[in-house]
N, C-alpha and C positions, 0 to 999 in steps of 0.2 A: 130350558129343559121342558118346555111345553110340548104337546103333540100326543099322538095316539100312543097306546101302550106298546106298540111295536117299535117305537123310537128307541135307539140305544142312547142312554143318557150318561153323562159323566158324573161319577161320584168322587169329588175331590177329597183329598186329605184336609183336615181341619186343624191346622197348626197354631202355634202361638202368635204368628203374624197374619193370621187369616187363612183364606183358602189357598190350597196349592194343588195345581194340576201337574202331575209328574209325567215325565217322558216314559217311565216304566209303568205300564198299565196292564191290569188283569181284566180280561173279558169275562163278565159274569153272564152265564147262560141260564135259561129257564130249563125246566124238566124235559122239554122236547128238543133242547140243543139250540134254541133260538137266542141270539144275543140280546141281552137286556140292559146291560150297563158296562161302563169301563171304570174300573176301580183304580185310582191312582195309588201306587205303591211307593212308600218313601224309604230312603236309604237310612242306614244307622246314624249318619251324621245329622240328618234332619230330626231323627228321634231324639238323639242326645241334646240338640239345641232346644227342642220343645220341652223335654223333661227338665232341663236347667231353668227354662223360663217359668215352668210351673212351680219349681222349687222356690223361685225368687218372688212370685206373685203374692200380693196381699190377700188375706182372707176376708171376705165380706162379713159384716155383722150377722149374728144369728137370725134376727127378724128379717133382714134383707135377703138372706139365703133362702129362707122358707118362702118368702114372697115370690122370689124368682122361680123357684121350683113349682110353686102353684100356678104361676102364669105359664110356665112351660107345659104343664099338664094340659091346659086348655089349647095351647097352640098345637101340641103333638096330636091331639084328638080331632081337632076341628079346622086347623089352618091349611092353607096351600103353602107348602114349604118346598123350596127348590123346584117350583113348577108342578109339584105333585099334590093333587087334592087327596084327602083321606081315602077316597075310593080308589083312585089310581095307585096310591101306595099300597093299599091292601091287595089289589090285583097283582102287583108286581111281586110282593112278598109271597103270595100264594103260588104264583107260577115259578118263581125261582127256588123257594124252599120246599114246594110241594105240599105245604100245609093247607088244609081245607080253608076256604076263604071265610067261612062262618067262624072258624077258630081265630083266624087273624083278627077279624073285626071285634070279636069278644075280647081278645087279648089287648087290643088298642084301648078299649074301655077299662080293662083291668089295670093296665099300666098307668093310664091317666088317674085312676082312682088311688093307686098306691102312691103316685107322685104327690097328690093332694094331701095324703096322710103320712108323708115322709117324716115330719117332725113327730107325729103321734107314734110311728113305729120305732124310731130311735129312742124316744123317751121310755118306751116299755123295756128297753134293754138296759137303761141306766139303773145302777144299784140304788135302792130306795134311800140308803144312808149317804149318798154322794150328792154334792152340789155342783153347779156348772162353772162357777168363777171362784178364783182365789180370794176375791174381796167380798164374797158373800158374808154377811154378818155372822153366820154360823161358824166361820173359820176362826173367829176370835177365841173360841174355846176348843178348837181342834176339830177338823172335819175332813172327810175324804173329798177330793176334787176330781171330777171326771174329765179327763184330758185325752187329746189325740196322742197316739203312738208315733205319729209322724205328720207329714204335710201333703205328701203326694201319693196317690193310689192308682195302680195300673190294673187294667182289666183285659184279659184275653177272653173275648166274648164267645158265647155259645152261638151255634147256627142252626140247631135242631128245631128251635121254637122261639118266637119273639118274646116269650114271657120272662126269661131271666133278666131282660133289660129293665125290669121294674125294680131290680134290687140295687144295682150299683149307685143310682142317684142318692141313695141314703148317705153315701160317703160325702157328697156335696153338702148335705144337710148338716153333717158333723163338722164341716169346715175344711175337708180335704180338697185339693185340686185333683182332677181325675183325667187320666189318659186311657182311652179305649182303643184296643186293637180289634176291629170287627172281623167276624168270620167271613171267609170268602164265599161260604155257602149262602149266607143271607146278610149282606151288608146294609140293606135298606133301613132296617129298624134302628140300629145304632146311629147311622148317619142322620136320620130324621130327628132322633132324640137329641143328639148333640146340637143340631141346628136349632131345634126348639129352645134348648137351654140357653144358647147364645142369644137368640132373638128375645128371650125373657130377661136378659140383663147380665148373664155370666160373661166375663171377659174371655177373650181368645186364649189368655194365659191361665184360665182357671178350669176349662174343660176342653179336651182335645180328642180328635179322632185320627188315629195314626195306622192306616193299613200298611202292613209290611209283608215281606215274604217270610218263609219259616226261619231262615237263617238270621234275620234281623229281629225276630219276635222277642227274644229275651232281653234286647236293649231296653224295652219298656220296663221290665221288671228290675233291671239293674239301676235304672234312673229314678225308681220309686222307693218309698219307705215300706210300702206294703202292696201286695198284689193278689188278685183273684183270677184263678185259671180254671177253665172248663175243659173237660175231656174225658177219656176212658181210663181204664185201669193203668195204662202206660203213663198217663199224665199224673195220676195219683202217686204212682211209684217215683216218678222223676222228682216231684216236689216234696215228698213225704218228709225229708229231712231239712227242709228250709222253713224256719219258723216265720219268715216274713211273707210267705205265700200260702194262700188258702186254696187248696185244690178242691173243685167240685166235680166228682166223678159219677159213675153209675149209681142209681138209687136203689135198684133191686127191691122195690116196694112190694109188699105182700098182704094177703088176706088169710085169716084163719077162721074157720067155721067149726065150732065145737058141737058135740053130738046133740045137745039139748036145743039147738036152734034148727029151724027149717030153712035150708038154703033157698027154697022157692020164694020166701018172703023177702029175700034180699037180692034176687036175680038182677034187678035193674041196677042196683049199686055195683054189683060185680062186673056186669057188662060194661057200664060206664067207666068203671075204674080201669078196665082193660083198653077200651077204645076211645074214651073221651079225649078231646084235644088232639085227635089223630093218633093217639097211642105212642107218641114220640117222646114223652117226657120222662124224667127220672122218677116222678111221682105216679106214673102209670103202673098198674099191677103187673109184676113179672110172674109171680107164682101164687097159686091158691092152695091152701092145705085144708084138707077135709077130714074130720074125725068120723070116719065111716067110709062107705064106698064112694069114690070120686066119680064113678062112670055116669050116673044120672046128671050130675052137674056138668060134666064134660059135654054130654049130649045136648043139654039146654044152651050152653054157651055156644056151641057149634051151630046150633039151629039159629040163634039170634044173629050171629056174625055172618052166617051164610046168607041171610036175607038182606044184607046191606048191599046196595048197588055199587058198581065200580064206575066212578065218575071223575072227570078232570078236577083239579084242585080248585079252580075258579067257579065251579058249579055250587050254588048255595046249598044244595043237598048233599055235597060230598062229606064223607065221614073219614074214609081211609086216606092215608098220605100217598103221595105220588113221587116217583123219582125217575131219572132217566133210565132207559131200558137197560143199559149197561150196569148201572148201580144197582138196579133192582134185581137183576140176574145174579150179581155178586152176593147180595144179601140173601137171596133165595138159596143159593148154593151153600152159604155158610150155615143157614138154618137147617137145611137137609142133612148136612154133615153132623152138626151138633145134636140133631134129633134122632140119630140112628139108635135103634133099640127101644124107642118110645112108641106109644100108640097115637097116631094122629087121628083127630076127630073131624078135621076138614080135609081137603085134598092133600094126600100125603106126597104127591108128586110135585108140589109147588104152590106158591101163594100169589103168583103174578096174574094180573089181568092187563094185557097190552091195550093201549088206547089208540094205536094206529098212528101216532104222531112222533114216535121215538121215545115215548114215556110209558110207564106202567104203574098201575095201582098196586100197592102193597096190601094185600088182603089179610084178614085175620088168620091166626094160626092157634089151634088149641091141641095141646099134646098132653096125654096122660102118662104119668110116671108110676113106677112100681114102688118107689121109696121116697120119702121126703128128703133123704140124704143124696139123691141122685144129683150129679153135677149140673144137669141141665136146669135145675131150679134157680141157678144163679146166672143163667144166660139171659141178658137183656138185649132186646132187638128194638130198632127205631121204627117200629110199627106195632099194631096190636098183636101181641104174641104172648100166650100165657101157658104156663106149665102147671098142671093140676096133679096133686099127689095126696095119698092118704097120710094121716098123721094120727099118732096116739100119744097118750100121756107119757108113755115110756120114751117116746122120741124126744119129748121135752123141748127145751129152748134152742137146741143147736140148729135146727133147720130155719129158725126165725131170726137168728142173729144177722147183723149186717144189713138191716132194712132201714132205708130212709124213712119209710112210713109203713107201719103195721096197723091194718084195720082188723081189730079183734071182734068178731061177731060171736059173742059168748055171754053167758050169764055168770061166768066163774070170776068173781072178783079177786081171788087169789092169783089167778093166772095174769089178770090185768096188772096187779101190783108187781109181779115178776117182770112183765114187759116194760113197765115204766122204769123199773130199777136197772134194767139191762143197758149197759153203756153203749153197745153197738146198735141199738135201735133208736133212730133219731126222733120219731114222733109216733104217738100211739092214739089211734081213734077207735073208740069203743062203740060198737053198734053199726047202724046202717049209714055209714059215711064213706064217701068216695076217697080213694087214696090221694087223688089230686087236689082235694079241698085245701085251700089256703085263705088266709085273711090278714089284713094289715094289723100290725102290732103283735103278731105271733111269729115265732121263729120257723124258718124253713129247714135249714141245716145248722141250727143254732142261729142266734142273731148275728148279723154281719157286725154290728157295733161291738159285740164281744171281742171280735178280732181286731177292730180298728181303734178301740179305746182302752184306757186303763185308769185306775184310781191312784191318786197321790194323797198322802196325808199332808195337811196344811194347818199350821197354827200360827197365829200372828198377835201382836200386841194391839 
């Protein structure tokens, strides 16, 4: 797999008996349509056999698991894996996913850091009254014991950003065996991470990479005790009634600025929340609500975003994401349709900047709404797109519900208390904090361990 970045490299399935190069392969192209990799797609029989092997595999001891994850963090960040140096890997992810290469490199560091803190993160999720083992001395008088709900965890991975791959290794830290179905859009990151975990000591029957077609995808979930699935509203609806599947959908993260604060003091945080990390994440800001006239803020946001250059994703100065011209035009058409009746503060005719190689930059979009209840405020796009609306105390909580993150730039502690109590708001950041801020040990959309673990009462003689 060595050679220049223009080489087409094979990305094998990583099953319970090692690598597998399938006859059925998917060509992975970059944003300009150039072939980058051949991804081996495995049939349902291969998936079923792998999932059975994972179910039968032994679970390494806790200290051994944590040690292997720590070693994998170093390998993922620094090693040449499958012939790809860290720089070559970052370049391919950038070209295939359209993510700015500076974001990819920063995310590699973040994933490695989170892997090193996997034990720390899952420990924060454990109830303080629970112990790890049934034979802990405290169970002689009765104690809750924290145990897995099952043994095998399946992941339908996201492809919009490499960052979500920092989460699922926590299942390995908890003793699960894990099978990952990579996104066709960006399979390099999960392939590299599973390779690193295996090189660090995890057995082939403990962590697997199973690329499949859409018809076979649910075979992973059927063979697992629990699953994590990324996607849009359709995915959330599909799995809403399945208690063994945790769907991760749109974030619709928001910012609220109340009248007593000056938005000019927080413009950097607002712009970064909209466009940081390429503006592709569920934690990027979708809507900003202003108690007062939103027009001055719209003008300032538009001025800042308009000054950002249109660059290919592998350029170190790139900020905006890039997609194939066909995909970019489809996204532009969708935006223009949804934005009808709103006031655009950037080019109202479109958001594309063609790069001349079959790809296009998805530039920022700022649209002003007449009402915080306008349906556009819930429209989330995979590039920096923000809807800015007026908000009053009479409008209340309704426009702010359904937020993965709400940054409340306010001095009103009563409002903050309401936001924290509101069940549909995932996280509340008070003051000058980017909506994409995250840290190890803190929940993203709840703790993953909340879904994977449970407490049992144990008392013994």
